[in-house]
MDAnalysis code that builds the backbone (N, CA, C; Angstrom):
import MDAnalysis as mda
import numpy as np

u = mda.Universe.empty(315, n_residues=105, atom_resindex=np.repeat(np.arange(105), 3), trajectory=True)
u.add_TopologyAttr("name", ["N", "CA", "C"] * 105)
u.add_TopologyAttr("resid", np.arange(1, 106))
u.add_TopologyAttr("resname", ["MET", "THR", "LEU", "LYS", "GLU", "LEU", "LYS", "ILE", "LYS", "THR", "ASN", "VAL", "VAL", "VAL", "ARG", "ILE", "ASN", "LYS", "GLU", "GLN", "ALA", "ALA", "TYR", "GLY", "LYS", "GLU", "ALA", "GLU", "THR", "GLN", "GLN", "LYS", "ARG", "ILE", "ASP", "LYS", "LEU", "ILE", "ALA", "GLU", "GLY", "ALA", "ASP", "GLU", "ALA", "ASP", "VAL", "ARG", "LYS", "GLN", "LYS", "GLU", "VAL", "LEU", "ASP", "GLU", "THR", "PHE", "GLN", "MET", "ILE", "PRO", "ASP", "VAL", "LYS", "LYS", "ARG", "LEU", "ALA", "VAL", "ALA", "TYR", "LYS", "ASP", "LEU", "GLN", "ASP", "LYS", "ALA", "ASP", "ASP", "PRO", "GLN", "TYR", "GLU", "GLY", "THR", "GLU", "GLU", "LEU", "GLN", "GLN", "ALA", "GLN", "SER", "VAL", "LEU", "GLY", "SER", "ILE", "ASP", "PRO", "GLU", "THR", "LEU"])
u.atoms.positions = np.array([
    [102.352, 347.556, -27.841],
    [102.712, 346.254, -27.289],
    [102.419, 346.253, -25.787],
    [101.967, 345.126, -25.289],
    [101.600, 345.022, -23.875],
    [102.789, 344.540, -23.038],
    [102.615, 344.642, -21.737],
    [103.649, 344.146, -20.828],
    [103.829, 342.640, -20.988],
    [102.734, 341.945, -21.256],
    [102.803, 340.496, -21.452],
    [103.699, 340.169, -22.651],
    [103.561, 340.933, -23.722],
    [104.387, 340.694, -24.909],
    [105.864, 340.973, -24.624],
    [106.129, 342.003, -23.824],
    [107.514, 342.295, -23.443],
    [108.086, 341.135, -22.640],
    [107.287, 340.598, -21.738],
    [107.722, 339.472, -20.916],
    [107.994, 338.242, -21.795],
    [107.131, 338.004, -22.775],
    [107.321, 336.875, -23.692],
    [108.617, 337.039, -24.471],
    [108.872, 338.241, -24.990],
    [110.095, 338.481, -25.754],
    [111.332, 338.291, -24.870],
    [111.224, 338.693, -23.616],
    [112.330, 338.491, -22.670],
    [112.581, 337.000, -22.487],
    [111.506, 336.238, -22.296],
    [111.644, 334.792, -22.097],
    [112.182, 334.090, -23.341],
    [111.852, 334.587, -24.513],
    [112.387, 334.016, -25.753],
    [113.907, 334.180, -25.793],
    [114.385, 335.358, -25.438],
    [115.836, 335.589, -25.423],
    [116.507, 334.672, -24.405],
    [115.909, 334.542, -23.239],
    [116.471, 333.660, -22.199],
    [116.550, 332.220, -22.715],
    [115.457, 331.749, -23.328],
    [115.403, 330.360, -23.816],
    [116.440, 330.109, -24.913],
    [116.522, 331.017, -25.875],
    [117.476, 330.816, -26.979],
    [118.910, 330.910, -26.464],
    [119.147, 331.784, -25.496],
    [120.487, 331.894, -24.924],
    [120.878, 330.592, -24.220],
    [119.933, 329.984, -23.499],
    [120.192, 328.697, -22.849],
    [120.444, 327.609, -23.889],
    [119.674, 327.664, -24.970],
    [119.833, 326.685, -26.050],
    [121.235, 326.788, -26.666],
    [121.688, 328.027, -26.867],
    [123.027, 328.230, -27.425],
    [124.093, 327.671, -26.480],
    [123.946, 327.928, -25.208],
    [124.905, 327.408, -24.222],
    [124.886, 325.886, -24.205],
    [123.703, 325.308, -24.334],
    [123.578, 323.846, -24.322],
    [124.289, 323.225, -25.534],
    [124.147, 323.831, -26.700],
    [124.838, 323.303, -27.883],
    [126.352, 323.395, -27.716],
    [126.828, 324.480, -27.130],
    [128.263, 324.620, -26.886],
    [128.765, 323.540, -25.945],
    [128.016, 323.304, -24.884],
    [128.394, 322.280, -23.908],
    [128.314, 320.886, -24.542],
    [127.280, 320.666, -25.355],
    [127.132, 319.374, -26.028],
    [128.311, 319.109, -26.970],
    [128.736, 320.134, -27.678],
    [129.876, 319.979, -28.595],
    [131.141, 319.621, -27.813],
    [131.327, 320.272, -26.691],
    [132.495, 320.002, -25.850],
    [132.469, 318.561, -25.331],
    [131.308, 318.138, -24.836],
    [131.151, 316.777, -24.315],
    [131.376, 315.747, -25.420],
    [130.819, 316.009, -26.591],
    [130.958, 315.090, -27.717],
    [132.414, 314.976, -28.151],
    [133.141, 316.094, -28.148],
    [134.550, 316.062, -28.528],
    [135.345, 315.219, -27.535],
    [135.034, 315.342, -26.259],
    [135.713, 314.536, -25.242],
    [135.418, 313.048, -25.450],
    [134.171, 312.751, -25.806],
    [133.776, 311.368, -26.077],
    [134.585, 310.804, -27.248],
    [134.736, 311.600, -28.293],
    [135.502, 311.167, -29.472],
    [136.963, 310.947, -29.098],
    [137.529, 311.893, -28.351],
    [138.932, 311.773, -27.930],
    [139.143, 310.499, -27.107],
    [138.175, 310.190, -26.235],
    [138.277, 308.991, -25.400],
    [138.212, 307.729, -26.268],
    [137.294, 307.711, -27.236],
    [137.180, 306.553, -28.133],
    [138.489, 306.331, -28.894],
    [139.061, 307.417, -29.386],
    [140.320, 307.313, -30.141],
    [141.439, 306.801, -29.233],
    [141.505, 307.349, -28.014],
    [142.543, 306.933, -27.067],
    [142.410, 305.459, -26.695],
    [141.168, 304.963, -26.666],
    [140.930, 303.561, -26.322],
    [141.047, 302.637, -27.529],
    [141.316, 303.211, -28.704],
    [141.459, 302.405, -29.908],
    [140.142, 301.820, -30.385],
    [139.077, 302.580, -30.236],
    [137.746, 302.106, -30.630],
    [137.661, 301.886, -32.134],
    [136.656, 301.141, -32.521],
    [136.402, 300.853, -33.930],
    [136.225, 302.161, -34.708],
    [136.812, 302.217, -35.886],
    [136.775, 303.434, -36.710],
    [135.336, 303.853, -37.039],
    [134.457, 302.888, -37.237],
    [133.058, 303.203, -37.552],
    [132.381, 303.918, -36.375],
    [132.703, 303.494, -35.153],
    [132.147, 304.150, -33.969],
    [132.635, 305.594, -33.865],
    [133.911, 305.775, -34.103],
    [134.498, 307.119, -34.048],
    [133.856, 308.005, -35.119],
    [133.710, 307.463, -36.320],
    [133.132, 308.222, -37.425],
    [131.689, 308.639, -37.091],
    [130.928, 307.718, -36.493],
    [129.541, 308.017, -36.129],
    [129.490, 309.144, -35.095],
    [130.379, 309.108, -34.117],
    [130.410, 310.157, -33.101],
    [130.829, 311.503, -33.705],
    [131.694, 311.456, -34.707],
    [132.093, 312.690, -35.393],
    [130.911, 313.266, -36.169],
    [130.064, 312.393, -36.715],
    [128.856, 312.863, -37.405],
    [127.934, 313.581, -36.418],
    [127.798, 313.030, -35.227],
    [126.975, 313.657, -34.193],
    [127.543, 315.033, -33.850],
    [128.861, 315.118, -33.722],
    [129.514, 316.388, -33.421],
    [129.282, 317.389, -34.551],
    [129.382, 316.937, -35.791],
    [129.146, 317.827, -36.938],
    [127.717, 318.364, -36.930],
    [126.762, 317.507, -36.579],
    [125.366, 317.956, -36.504],
    [125.204, 319.052, -35.455],
    [125.893, 318.887, -34.338],
    [125.835, 319.899, -33.281],
    [126.417, 321.208, -33.792],
    [127.567, 321.130, -34.455],
    [128.199, 322.341, -34.998],
    [127.309, 323.023, -36.040],
    [126.527, 322.242, -36.771],
    [125.637, 322.825, -37.776],
    [124.489, 323.600, -37.129],
    [124.120, 323.243, -35.925],
    [123.013, 323.915, -35.236],
    [123.444, 325.252, -34.623],
    [124.710, 325.375, -34.278],
    [125.182, 326.560, -33.556],
    [124.950, 327.861, -34.331],
    [125.288, 327.953, -35.629],
    [125.039, 329.223, -36.336],
    [123.556, 329.607, -36.384],
    [122.672, 328.617, -36.514],
    [121.236, 328.896, -36.546],
    [120.770, 329.472, -35.208],
    [121.215, 328.867, -34.128],
    [120.823, 329.336, -32.799],
    [121.383, 330.740, -32.562],
    [122.611, 330.947, -32.983],
    [123.247, 332.257, -32.811],
    [122.474, 333.335, -33.576],
    [122.048, 333.003, -34.788],
    [121.285, 333.943, -35.612],
    [119.929, 334.249, -34.967],
    [119.249, 333.208, -34.483],
    [117.955, 333.408, -33.821],
    [118.104, 334.252, -32.556],
    [119.202, 334.033, -31.820],
    [119.445, 334.818, -30.613],
    [119.678, 336.277, -30.969],
    [120.444, 336.531, -32.014],
    [120.717, 337.910, -32.426],
    [119.420, 338.632, -32.797],
    [118.545, 337.947, -33.515],
    [117.263, 338.549, -33.923],
    [116.394, 338.822, -32.692],
    [116.282, 337.843, -31.806],
    [115.460, 337.993, -30.607],
    [116.022, 339.085, -29.695],
    [117.350, 339.150, -29.582],
    [118.022, 340.162, -28.755],
    [117.698, 341.557, -29.280],
    [117.847, 341.739, -30.595],
    [117.585, 343.045, -31.218],
    [116.115, 343.421, -31.041],
    [115.221, 342.474, -31.227],
    [113.795, 342.729, -31.068],
    [113.490, 343.171, -29.637],
    [114.044, 342.460, -28.664],
    [113.824, 342.820, -27.268],
    [114.420, 344.186, -26.955],
    [115.593, 344.433, -27.489],
    [116.266, 345.713, -27.272],
    [115.395, 346.867, -27.797],
    [114.842, 346.684, -28.984],
    [113.973, 347.716, -29.565],
    [112.742, 347.950, -28.692],
    [112.146, 346.861, -28.210],
    [110.938, 346.986, -27.381],
    [111.262, 347.604, -26.022],
    [112.420, 347.293, -25.485],
    [112.806, 347.808, -24.164],
    [113.061, 349.312, -24.201],
    [113.297, 349.859, -25.379],
    [113.522, 351.302, -25.517],
    [112.214, 352.097, -25.495],
    [111.085, 351.404, -25.561],
    [109.783, 352.062, -25.587],
    [109.500, 352.688, -24.215],
    [109.264, 353.991, -24.177],
    [109.055, 354.674, -22.891],
    [107.801, 354.233, -22.128],
    [106.877, 353.557, -22.780],
    [105.654, 353.130, -22.078],
    [105.924, 352.113, -20.970],
    [107.098, 351.471, -21.006],
    [107.423, 350.443, -20.004],
    [108.224, 350.985, -18.828],
    [108.543, 352.250, -18.873],
    [109.381, 352.845, -17.846],
    [108.857, 352.543, -16.448],
    [109.761, 352.071, -15.599],
    [109.415, 351.801, -14.207],
    [108.727, 350.471, -13.955],
    [108.565, 349.643, -14.979],
    [107.879, 348.363, -14.778],
    [108.876, 347.253, -14.454],
    [108.371, 346.256, -13.763],
    [109.186, 345.087, -13.424],
    [109.611, 344.349, -14.701],
    [108.701, 344.297, -15.690],
    [108.995, 343.616, -16.953],
    [110.167, 344.276, -17.677],
    [110.223, 345.603, -17.625],
    [111.337, 346.317, -18.261],
    [112.638, 346.018, -17.527],
    [112.583, 345.970, -16.204],
    [113.781, 345.648, -15.430],
    [114.294, 344.254, -15.789],
    [113.365, 343.305, -15.932],
    [113.761, 341.944, -16.314],
    [114.375, 341.937, -17.713],
    [113.746, 342.648, -18.629],
    [114.252, 342.711, -20.003],
    [115.652, 343.311, -20.025],
    [115.851, 344.393, -19.291],
    [117.161, 345.034, -19.253],
    [118.203, 344.133, -18.600],
    [117.796, 343.401, -17.593],
    [118.704, 342.465, -16.935],
    [119.150, 341.371, -17.906],
    [118.184, 340.826, -18.663],
    [118.503, 339.783, -19.641],
    [119.412, 340.348, -20.732],
    [119.085, 341.528, -21.232],
    [119.910, 342.158, -22.267],
    [121.334, 342.396, -21.750],
    [121.434, 342.793, -20.486],
    [122.748, 343.058, -19.886],
    [123.569, 341.802, -19.655],
    [122.880, 340.661, -19.554],
    [123.593, 339.415, -19.279],
    [124.189, 338.782, -20.543],
    [123.844, 339.319, -21.691],
    [124.340, 338.781, -22.960],
    [125.298, 339.769, -23.581],
    [126.462, 339.279, -23.934],
    [127.459, 340.128, -24.578],
    [127.090, 340.316, -26.042],
    [126.718, 341.545, -26.444],
    [126.319, 341.761, -27.840],
    [127.442, 341.453, -28.843],
    [128.668, 341.460, -28.372],
    [129.811, 341.144, -29.258],
    [129.785, 339.689, -29.727],
    [129.117, 338.832, -28.936],
    [129.080, 337.409, -29.286],
    [127.948, 337.073, -30.240],
    [127.116, 338.057, -30.555],
    [125.966, 337.798, -31.438],
    [126.333, 337.911, -32.890],
])
């Protein structure tokens, strides 16, 4: 594997990790929107529609989490290859791996 491929795998982990964070934030924002609609006595159909949007977000989270776990493991395996020792790409890969808690995968 080349340094370019290591860099690509690092960027994949970064992108999927950002995607996972975005879904979490979206779910939080959507829940607040629903709570506000309920507090304002909004039409039940509007509330139901917003709950459907929230459910769709929740359905995406396990898929993103699974993809992140696979990408993380793949990067971890590649980062163990001694051919990258001392390279900037390896430092970036290790930094990205260190920034993600493996317990959350």
